[in-house]
C-alpha positions, 0 to 999 in steps of 0.5 A: 650729300653724295654726287657721282662723277661716273655713277649716281647714288641713292637711286634704284634701278627699274626692274624688268617684267618676267615677259621682258626677260625672255627677249632674245639676245643677238645681233641687231640693226638699229639705233637707240635715240635718247632724249632728256630733260631737266626741270628749268633747263640745263643752263639754269641748273648749271649743267654743262654736259650729260654723260650716258652709260649703257650697261648690259645685263651682265653689268658690262659697260657697253657705251659711255658717251659725253655730250652737251646737255643743251643738245637735248638728245643723242643716238646710241648704237648697241650691237646686241639685242636684249635688256640694258640699263641706261644711266644718264648723269647731268654734270656741272662744269667741274664734272661732278654729277648733279642730276641723274636718272636710270631706266631699263630699255629693251633693244630689238631690231629696228630704231628705238626712241626713249624719252624725254627722260627726266633727270632729277637732283641727286639725293643727299644722304641722311645726316649730312648737310642739306643741298644749298647749304654752303659751308667752308668746313665741308669738302669733297673727296675725289679719288682714282684707283690703279693697281700695283705696278701702275696696272689698269683694270684689264691688266690687273684682272679687276672687274669691280671695286668696292670702296668705303669711307669711315671716320676715325671712330670707325663710323661708316660714312659711305660705301659702294661697289662699282665697275672698275672701269669707271676709274674713280669717283667723287663723294661730296660735302664731308666735314673737315677731318681725318677719314679712312678710305678702304678699297678692294679690287675684285675679279669677275668671280668676286674674289678680292685680289687687291686691297688697301686702306688709306688715311686721308685729310679732308680740307673744307671748301675744296675738292680733295684729290687722292690717287690710290695705288692698290697692292695685291691682297695678301 
């Protein structure tokens, strides 16, 4: 049910062992070569691009790269050693993430090769229509966020964004907290109707400095695009 353009859903991140955590962080020289695979191949599954996000242990996005899925691999160049989360998304032609995998890698001096990393279909949430069932009554919710005065994340001082979608009876359909820098996302296969979207912009201390609540109408059989401009929290 839920597929992410910029982040995947319903997959846990692999943890580091205690011994991994003591690897020193510092300047390194070397390349991180990453390869991937999708069962059946990219074209057969309708996957056009692969997006790779390298995230450090403080949740900072270090690299964000798009490449043709058919390339089968690419090279990343982290500047510091230490543990990283590597997220790999398989994107359909409409840039919706259909496949995903997340692993932990530890970067040290010298060249490192990872993979092939197997990308798996993104899971669908319980209670929603199963994959492959097509209905004109289901629509996608795609949204972006900015902040009062058309400020971006840096100017607004926002580190992460929490967003939630509820139906008109108040039932929580979806919620997630993400890095502000991803700029938005797409949540798919909602039944037609009215929903409430609630967003909070939080600073690096977790304080809510922007928030907004919006009523949106989801139309089936299409991507419903919304651009939210969050006011300062009162």
